[in-house]
C-alpha positions in Angstrom: 15.3 44.6 -54.9 18.0 42.9 -52.9 17.9 39.5 -54.7 18.2 39.8 -58.4 18.1 37.0 -61.0 21.9 37.4 -61.5 22.5 37.0 -57.8 20.4 33.8 -57.7 22.3 32.4 -60.6 25.6 33.2 -58.9 24.5 31.4 -55.7 23.2 28.4 -57.6 26.3 28.2 -59.7 28.6 28.3 -56.7 26.7 25.9 -54.4 24.4 23.9 -56.8 25.4 21.4 -59.4 24.9 24.0 -62.2 23.6 27.6 -62.5 20.2 26.2 -63.6 20.0 23.5 -60.9 17.6 25.2 -58.4 16.4 22.0 -56.8 19.5 20.8 -55.1 19.6 21.0 -51.3 22.9 22.8 -51.3 21.6 25.5 -53.6 18.4 26.0 -51.6 20.3 26.2 -48.3 22.7 28.8 -49.8 19.8 30.9 -51.0 18.0 30.7 -47.7 21.2 31.7 -45.9 21.6 34.7 -48.2 18.0 35.7 -47.5 18.3 35.1 -43.7 21.4 37.3 -43.6 19.5 40.1 -45.4 16.5 39.9 -43.1 18.7 39.8 -40.0 20.3 43.1 -41.2 16.9 44.6 -41.8 15.6 43.6 -38.4 18.7 45.2 -36.7 17.4 48.5 -38.0 13.7 47.9 -37.8 13.1 46.1 -34.4 9.3 46.3 -34.5 8.8 44.8 -38.0 7.0 41.7 -36.8 6.0 40.4 -40.3 9.7 40.3 -41.3 10.5 38.6 -38.0 7.9 35.9 -38.7 9.3 35.4 -42.3 12.8 35.1 -40.9 11.7 32.4 -38.4 10.0 30.5 -41.2 13.1 30.7 -43.4 15.3 29.4 -40.5 12.9 26.5 -40.1 13.0 25.6 -43.8 16.8 25.8 -43.8 17.0 23.6 -40.7 14.8 20.9 -42.3 16.9 21.0 -45.5 20.1 20.8 -43.4 18.7 17.8 -41.5 17.8 16.1 -44.8 21.3 16.7 -46.2 22.9 15.4 -43.0 20.9 12.2 -43.2 21.6 11.6 -46.9 25.3 12.7 -47.2 27.3 13.8 -44.2 30.3 14.9 -46.2 28.2 17.3 -48.4 26.6 18.6 -45.2 30.0 19.3 -43.6 31.4 21.1 -46.6 28.3 23.2 -47.0 28.4 24.2 -43.3 32.0 25.2 -43.7 31.5 27.2 -46.9 28.5 29.1 -45.7 30.0 29.6 -42.2 26.7 28.7 -40.5 28.2 27.0 -37.5 31.0 28.4 -35.3 
């Protein structure tokens, strides 16, 4: 599987408050970004995989809502996260 427990812990350790803090917005956004990148690579090879395309769109929507939430609550955390994850150009 592409997303192991060790990889999740590494993502949450880097972007969350701790490696067990799975509820922080930064950790969830980082995890969604990792999954979105994986699904995007998959769809480049499998163009007709519509169920994966739907899952990708749902993940992008969830990440967008969390980013909006973080932007409203703390703009500095939002800006640093965007820069670290390289979401915007």
